[in-house]
C-alpha positions as CSV (number, residue, x, y, z in Angstrom):
1,M,-4.0,76.9,28.0
2,T,-5.5,78.4,31.2
3,D,-7.2,81.7,31.3
4,S,-4.5,83.1,33.6
5,T,-1.9,82.1,31.1
6,L,-3.8,83.9,28.3
7,Y,-4.2,87.0,30.4
8,E,-0.4,86.9,31.1
9,R,0.3,86.7,27.4
10,M,-2.0,89.7,26.7
11,A,-0.1,91.8,29.3
12,R,3.2,90.6,27.9
13,S,2.2,91.7,24.4
14,L,2.0,95.3,25.6
15,V,5.2,95.1,27.6
16,D,6.9,93.8,24.4
17,G,5.2,96.5,22.3
18,D,3.8,93.8,19.9
19,R,0.7,95.4,18.3
20,E,0.0,92.3,16.2
21,A,0.2,89.9,19.1
22,A,-2.1,92.2,21.2
23,S,-4.7,92.1,18.4
24,L,-4.5,88.4,17.9
25,L,-4.7,87.7,21.6
26,A,-7.7,89.9,22.0
27,A,-9.4,87.8,19.3
28,E,-8.2,84.6,20.9
29,G,-9.7,85.6,24.2
30,L,-13.1,86.2,22.7
31,A,-12.9,83.0,20.8
32,V,-12.4,80.9,24.0
33,G,-15.3,82.6,25.7
34,L,-13.6,85.3,27.8
35,S,-15.6,88.5,28.3
36,A,-14.3,91.6,26.7
37,Q,-14.4,93.4,30.1
38,D,-12.2,90.6,31.7
39,I,-9.8,90.7,28.8
40,I,-9.3,94.4,29.3
41,S,-9.2,94.5,33.1
42,R,-7.3,91.2,33.7
43,G,-5.1,91.1,30.6
44,F,-4.3,94.3,28.9
45,L,-4.6,97.0,31.6
46,P,-2.1,95.2,33.9
47,G,0.3,95.1,30.9
48,L,-0.2,98.8,30.1
49,G,0.4,99.6,33.8
50,K,3.6,97.6,33.7
51,V,4.7,99.6,30.6
52,G,4.1,102.8,32.5
53,E,6.1,101.6,35.5
54,L,9.0,100.6,33.4
55,W,9.0,104.0,31.7
56,E,8.9,105.9,35.0
57,C,11.8,104.0,36.5
58,G,13.9,104.6,33.4
59,E,14.0,101.1,31.9
60,Y,11.7,102.0,29.0
61,F,11.9,105.1,26.8
62,L,9.5,107.0,24.6
63,P,9.4,104.4,21.8
64,E,8.5,101.6,24.1
65,L,5.8,103.7,25.8
66,I,4.2,104.6,22.5
67,Q,4.4,100.9,21.3
68,G,2.6,99.8,24.5
69,A,-0.2,102.4,23.9
70,E,-0.5,101.4,20.3
71,G,-0.8,97.7,21.3
72,M,-3.6,98.6,23.6
73,K,-5.4,100.5,20.9
74,A,-5.1,97.5,18.6
75,A,-6.6,95.2,21.2
76,M,-9.4,97.7,21.8
77,A,-10.3,97.8,18.1
78,V,-10.9,94.0,18.3
79,L,-12.8,94.2,21.6
80,R,-15.0,97.2,21.0
81,P,-17.7,95.4,19.0
82,A,-17.9,92.7,21.6
83,L,-18.3,95.3,24.4
84,E,-21.1,97.0,22.5
85,A,-22.8,93.7,21.7
86,S,-22.8,92.7,25.3
87,G,-24.2,95.9,26.5
88,G,-20.9,96.9,28.0
89,G,-20.9,100.1,25.9
90,A,-17.9,101.8,24.4
91,P,-14.6,101.3,26.2
92,S,-14.6,104.9,27.5
93,S,-15.9,104.4,31.0
94,M,-13.1,106.4,32.5
95,G,-14.6,109.5,31.1
96,R,-14.6,112.0,28.2
97,A,-11.5,114.2,27.8
98,V,-10.9,117.2,25.6
99,I,-7.2,117.8,25.0
100,G,-5.0,120.3,23.1
101,T,-2.0,122.5,23.2
102,I,-3.0,125.9,24.2
103,E,-3.4,129.1,22.1
104,G,-0.1,130.4,20.8
105,D,1.8,127.1,21.2
106,I,2.4,124.8,18.2
107,H,4.2,122.0,20.1
108,D,2.3,118.8,20.2
109,I,4.6,115.8,20.8
110,G,3.9,115.6,24.5
111,K,0.2,116.3,24.0
112,N,-0.1,113.6,21.4
113,L,1.5,111.1,23.8
114,V,-0.9,112.0,26.6
115,S,-3.8,111.8,24.2
116,S,-2.7,108.3,23.1
117,L,-2.3,107.1,26.7
118,L,-5.6,108.5,27.8
119,S,-7.3,106.6,25.0
120,A,-5.4,103.4,25.7
121,N,-6.5,103.7,29.4
122,G,-10.2,103.9,28.6
123,F,-10.9,107.6,28.1
124,E,-12.9,108.8,25.2
125,V,-10.6,111.5,23.8
126,L,-11.3,114.5,21.6
127,D,-7.9,115.9,20.5
128,L,-8.2,119.5,19.3
129,G,-4.6,119.7,18.1
130,A,-2.2,122.6,18.7
131,D,-2.6,126.4,19.0
132,V,-6.2,125.9,20.3
133,K,-8.2,129.1,21.1
134,L,-9.3,129.2,24.7
135,E,-13.0,129.5,23.7
136,R,-12.6,126.4,21.4
137,F,-11.6,124.3,24.4
138,I,-14.8,125.3,26.3
139,D,-17.1,125.1,23.3
140,A,-15.8,121.6,22.4
141,A,-16.1,120.4,26.0
142,V,-19.6,121.6,26.3
143,E,-20.6,120.0,22.9
144,A,-18.9,116.7,23.7
145,G,-20.2,116.5,27.3
146,A,-16.6,116.2,28.5
147,D,-15.7,115.4,32.0
148,I,-12.1,116.8,31.9
149,I,-10.2,119.4,29.8
150,C,-6.4,118.9,29.4
151,L,-4.3,121.9,28.6
152,S,-0.7,121.5,27.3
153,A,1.8,124.3,27.2
154,L,5.5,124.0,26.2
155,L,6.6,127.6,26.6
156,T,6.7,129.9,29.6
157,T,4.8,132.5,27.6
158,T,2.0,130.3,26.5
159,M,1.7,128.7,29.9
160,L,0.1,132.0,31.0
161,N,-2.8,131.1,28.8
162,Q,-3.6,128.3,31.1
163,R,-4.4,130.9,33.8
164,R,-6.4,132.9,31.2
165,F,-8.4,129.7,30.5
166,M,-9.2,129.2,34.1
167,D,-10.4,132.8,34.4
168,L,-12.5,132.4,31.2
169,L,-14.1,129.2,32.6
170,R,-15.1,131.0,35.7
171,E,-16.4,134.0,33.8
172,R,-18.7,131.7,31.8
173,G,-20.0,130.1,35.0
174,L,-18.6,126.7,33.9
175,R,-15.8,126.1,36.4
176,D,-17.7,123.4,38.3
177,R,-18.8,121.6,35.2
178,F,-15.3,120.4,34.2
179,K,-12.1,119.1,35.8
180,V,-9.0,120.8,34.3
181,L,-5.7,119.2,34.0
182,V,-2.5,121.1,33.0
183,G,0.9,120.0,31.8
184,G,3.9,120.8,29.7
185,A,7.6,121.4,30.2
186,P,7.4,124.6,32.2
187,V,4.3,123.6,34.2
188,T,4.6,122.6,37.8
189,A,2.3,121.3,40.5
190,K,2.7,124.7,42.2
191,W,1.5,126.5,39.0
192,A,-1.5,124.2,38.7
193,A,-2.5,124.9,42.3
194,E,-1.9,128.7,41.8
195,I,-4.3,128.9,38.8
196,G,-6.8,126.6,40.4
197,A,-6.5,123.6,38.1
198,D,-7.7,120.2,39.3
199,G,-4.5,118.3,38.5
200,Y,-1.1,118.3,36.9
201,G,1.0,115.7,35.1
202,E,4.7,115.9,35.0
203,N,4.8,113.3,32.3
204,A,2.4,111.3,30.1
205,V,1.9,108.4,32.5
206,A,1.5,110.8,35.5
207,A,-1.1,112.8,33.4
208,V,-3.2,109.7,33.0
209,R,-3.1,109.0,36.8
210,A,-3.9,112.7,37.5
211,A,-6.9,112.6,35.1
212,A,-8.3,109.4,36.7
213,A,-7.7,110.9,40.2
214,A,-9.4,114.2,39.3
215,L,-12.5,112.2,38.2
216,G,-12.4,110.0,41.3
217,R,-11.5,106.9,39.2
218,A,-7.9,106.3,40.3
């Protein structure tokens, strides 16, 4: 079997949502001497990208999107030790993200999906959960050395706390330290610009793109 065929099978495992196959193929790639970095960049990331494309064009739905992300996680669990042993470090080169649903809002399905996709795409993610105090976002981001803070809001009332967060970040003199991404059902690109956020994701796949773009890694 050629390397290109193996990379294609890796990509296909994510498109098919086959977590077990993704794990086995990651191990097979290492066994035949492929580098963990190449396995990720040439095998699994193209597959994950295809899953995102199929979801955005309406051919895939939420279950398929989640299965693809879970397959990527399974592959990364196999590849992580090899990355670290080779000096490649942890598979979080895209950056560190703190994410949560903002204060007063207990909805977390969309936030959980964004968190999962960020992780699958190479971000190191600290998920604070739902109903997160504004101060907690900042304290956690400082402590974790985060690059980006992602704020979800599913209600028009709690969406206003995204503005309050931006104000608080400025008051603390930390606005330039972090990129801020906002999202959620009532949130729009216009709202993100109005409050001075660095990016906006209308859905989970778009949120990952926005996070990468905000950090100059698109």
